[in-house]
N, C-alpha and C positions, 0 to 999 in steps of 0.2 A: 460398606461405607456409603451412607446416604449422601446424595447431592443436595446441598441447600443453596439458598440464594446468594450467599457470600462464598463463592467457590474458593477452595484452598487447594486446587488441583494442579496449579501451574508448575509445580516442581516435578510432576509425575511424568513418567516416560511411557510405560506400557499400560494402555487403557483398554480394558476388556468390558464390553457392554453386555449386560443381560437385561432383557426386557420382557415384560408380561403384556400380553394382549396387543402387541404391535405387529402388524403384518404389512411389509412394504413390497409391492410388486409393481410392474409397469402397467398392468391392465386392471386387476381387481385390487382396489386400495381400501383397506379397512384400518381403523384406528380407534383405540379407546384411550382417552387422555387422563384417566384417573388412577393408573397403576404403573408408575415408572420407577425404576431403580437403576443404580449404576454401581458396578463393582470395580474397584480400582486396585491394581497391583502396584505396590511401591517398588521402586528401583532399589536393588540392594548394592549397586555399585560394582557388581562383578561381571556384568554383561553389557558393557558400554558399546554403543553402536559406533564403531570406528569408520564404517564405510561412508557415513554422511558427513564426517568431520575431517576427512583426509584432504589435505591441500593438493590441488591439481598441480602436477609437476611441470606442466607446460605453461603455467601462468606465471607472470613475472612477480618476483617477491617484492619488487619496489613499486608495484601497482602500474597504473597506466602511465606511459611515457608521454607527457603532454607536449604537443607540437607547437612550442612557443613561436616558431617562425611564422606560423599561419596568422598570428595576431596582427601582423603588420600588413596583411594583404588588404585590409579595409578598416574603416573607422568604426569604432565601437562607441556609440552614443549612450553613455550610462548615467549621465548627470541627473536624470529624472528618477533614477533608481537608487539613489544614495541611501534613503531610509530603509529600503528592503535589504540592501547589502549589510548595513550596520546592524540591523535587527536579526540578521541570520548568522552572524559570527558569535560563537559561544566559547568563552574562555574556560579552560579546565586548569585552575590555578595549581592544584596539587601536582600535576604532571607537566606544567608549563607547556600546555597545548592549546591550539585553537581549532575549533571544529565549525565548518560551514554547514548549517542545517538546511536541508532541502526537503520540502514537503513532497510526499510520495517518492522519497529517495532514501528510505530506511530511517527517517528521523524519529519516529515513535520508538523504535527499538533503541536507537542510540541515545535518546534522552533518558530512557530508563537505565541504560547501561552506565551513562555518565553520572546519574544520580547514585547508583551503587558504588562507583569509584569515589565519588566525592564524599560519601558517608562511610566509606570503608566497609561496605556490606558484602560479606562473602556468600552471596546468593545469586541465583540466575536472574538476569533482567526480566525474564518471563514471570517471575514471582510478583512483579508489580503489574497491577491490572492496567490495561490500555487506557481506561477512562480516568485513572487516578492522576489528575493533573498536579496534585500536591506532591507526588512522588516521581516527578519527571524533572530533569535538569532544566532550569529556566534562565540562567544568567546569560545575558548578551551584552554587546558593546553598543547598544542602541543610543545611549546618551553621550557617547564619546565622539570626538571629531573624526572626520574621515582620515585626515593625515595621521592622527594618533593611531588609528587602527592599522593603517598601512605600515607604519613604523613598527608597531607591535608584532605584526605578522612576519616582518623581516627577521626578527630575532627569535621568535618562538617557532617551534615545530607546529605544523598545521596539516589538516587533512579534510577531504570532502568526498562525497560520493556522487556519481553521475547515474543516469538511467536513460535508456532508449526513449526519446520523446514520444514515440507512438505508444509504447507501453505505459508510460507515465500518464499520458492524457486519458487513455481508456480506464486505467486504474482509478484516477481521480473522478471520472464521470460515474463509475459504478459505485464508489464509496460515498460520494458527496451529493449526487443528484438522482441517480437511479434508486439506490437504497433509501429507505425512509430516513430523512435527515432534515427536519423542519428548519434548522438554522440556515443551512445552505440553500434550501428551497427559497427562503425569504431573502437572504442576502445576495444570492447569485442567480438562482433559478428565475425569479421574478424579472430581474433585469435582462436575462437572456430572452425570455418570452417577449418582453417589450421591444427588444432590439431586433429579433429575428422574425417573430410572427406578428408583431405590431398589435399585440393584445395582452391583457393582464390575465394572470392566473395565480394559483398557489405556488407555482414554480415546480410542482411535482411531476409535471408532464413534459419536461424537457427531454428531447430525444438526443441520442449521441450526435446525430447530424446537426441538430440545433446548436449543440455545444461547439462543434468544430467550425460551423459557420460563424459563430460568435467570436471565437478565438481569431479567426482570419480577418475579422472586421474591426477588432478592438486594438488600440495602441497597447503595446506591451506594458507600459507603466500603469494602465488601468485594468489589467488582468488580475484575477485573484492569484495569490502566491502559489497555488497548486499548479498554475499553468504558465507562470513566468519562466522563460528559458533558464536553465541552470547556469549557463555562461553569464547571464545577466545578474543572477543572484549571488554567485560566489566570485565572479571576476577573476578567473584563473590567468587572464592575460596581464593582470596587474599584481596578483598575489602568487608567489611561487610556492605552491603547496608542497609540503614534504611528501605527501602521499595522496594520490587520487585513486579511489576505489570505484568499482562499478557494482551496481545492484545485481548484475548478471553473475557476479562472482562474490556475492555478499559475504558469506562465511569465510571464504578464503582470504578476502581482503581484510576483514575484521581481525582475523588471526594475525595476518601480516602486520597490521597496524600495531597490535599489542606487542608483537615480537620486536618490531622496529623501534618502538618508543619505550621498551622495557617495562611494560605493564604486566604484572604477574597475576592475572585473573583469568587466564585462558580456560581453565577447567570449567568455570561457571558459565562460560559461553558455549563451549563445544559439547558439553555433556548432553546427549540426546537432543541436539539442536533441531534437527529436521522434524522430529515428532512434536517437540514443544512449539516450534514455529507454526506448524499446522494447527495444533490445538489452540494456540493463542489467537489465530485468525478466526477460528470458529467461535471461540469465547467472545471475542470482540464484536463479532457480527450479532450474536445472540443478545448480548447486553445492550447493544445500541438499539436494536429493533424493539426490545421491551421498554427501554428507557424513553424512547421517542413515541411510544404507542399513543398515549393520550394526546400529545401535541400534534400528531399526524392525523388524528381522526377527522379533522375538518377538511382535509385535502384528499385522504385516501382511506378506503376501508381496510380493516386489518388483514383480511384474507389476501388482498392484493399486495399489501406490505410484506407478508410472509412469502408469497410467491416471488417477490422481487429479491429477497435475501436468499431464497433457494437458488434463484438464477445466478445471483452473485457468486455463490459458492461453486456453482457449476463452471462459471467462467474462470474461476481460480484453480480449477482442477482438483477440487476437494471432494465433490460428489458427482456421480455419473449423471449425465443428462438422460439416461434411460429410466431414472427414477423420478417420479413426479411428487410434489408435495402431498403427503398422505393425510391431509386435513381438509375438511369442508369449511364453509363459511362460519357455521355455528361453532365448530371446534377451534377456529382461529381466534375467536373473540377474547378468550381469557387464558390461553395456554401459558403456563409459567415458563420462566427462563430455564429451570432445571428440566422440565419436560421437553422443551424445544432443543436444549443441548443434547439430551439423550437421543432424541430422534435423529438429529444431524450426525452424531457420532456413530450411530448404528448404520446409517446410510453410507457414511464414509467407509466404514469397515467392510461393507459388502460390495462396494464399488471396486472394480478391477483397476488396480494401480497402473498396470501397463497401458491401459486405455486413457487414463486421465491426462497425461501429458499431451497426447495427440488431440484430445478433446479441447484442452486449453488453447492449443495453437490454432485449431480450426475455428474456435469461437472468436479468437482475436482477429483472424483474417475476415471472418464473416461480419464482424462489427464494422471494420473499415470498408468492406465492400458495399456498405449502405451509403458511403460518401461519394458524391460525383467526382470524377477524376480531375476536373478543373479545380475543385475545392481542395483535393489532395495536394495538388501542386502549390496552391496558396498556403496550405498548412505547412508544407515542407519549407517554404520561404520564411515563415515565422520562426522556425527552429533551425534554420540553416547553420547558424553558428554552433549550436549544440552538436549537430550531425558532423560538422567539419572538425571541430576542436576535440571532440571526444571519440571520434572514430566509429560512428554509427552509419549504417547504410541509409541514405536519405531516400532512395528509390528501390526498395526491395521488390522483387518480382511478384511476391505474394500479394502485395498491396497495389502495385502499379502495373501489373501485367494485364494481359488482354481480359476484358470483362464482356460478357454477353449482355448483361443488364445489371441495373442496380438491385441489390438484394433487399428483401423485406427486412424491416427493422427487427433484429433478433431479441430486442429488449421490450419493445412496445408494438407488437404486430397488430 
């Protein structure tokens, strides 16, 4: 089965790569970009991977038990955030549900999933391409009054997802500022450079430290939605959500939500979830870098752009950091999406899975070790309500423990 530019592979579970004239090593790197192919084995439904879809027995079936009593310990000034809150509540009329969308909190997956439910599509949410905005659920209560929304959420069942603030911030940086993304370079990166470095630029050279400094110096109501604390977006102190899930238990909580609310589409979510989730992440990365290529040319050469998405996939634990991008500057100019997809999938296949989780954790810690400790304390203060209300450790030893010195930027050395 040939790979074309309009991938139809997102239903597939077992992906076997065969390549011609591709040699990936850590020292001697050779590549020919004119002879790629991909062989795909369709899932016959008899060998479902149950290990990745088993609900953890030690995790609560009712989700995170929200400590409402902590809401009274201090005043929550949310009046300036009304528009963000209203625009984040999404009604699912067929199931009489309300969902609070949180960017970098599983929202892309959930918007595709809600679209499938709304249209009665018996397919995997991964069958909808991440870039296809016309096939993502878009209804919100943005035009309704605040009191009307509060009253509606009192009578409807509702749910939301949280995420560790440190993980959410780094993920947003990698996706929106480090990876080629001209839109966020222009709308966010330029402003960060003016604020932190007092100079103008394309916004493509924002470091992770720049972003963290910017977050600590900017009022919450002026932050991009990807960085606004989740407690300010969803207001769990004012809305009694029927279920609060966590990104750290994403599949388990998604299944629990379906079971709790009587939604009968579990199979289409669980079937080969782990494999499709990883494939979807690769597909999204490839499509974005190719789509943004011409717009990025004025700020970044294509070789640098590909090296950045290669690094992105390493931080996500998808490919080993032992393998470098096997392309030179000339070969990077016009590589197609199918060629790049094949190259990444091959590297993913030969990366040792047992090492990738440790690598992901190490790179997470290394990224935060580029931030001065006093800035880390300021960052913790910005997200203190998220840490407290959602049960995350605000001062993990790995990030706040003894440091000999500030590490070199792992993204832009």
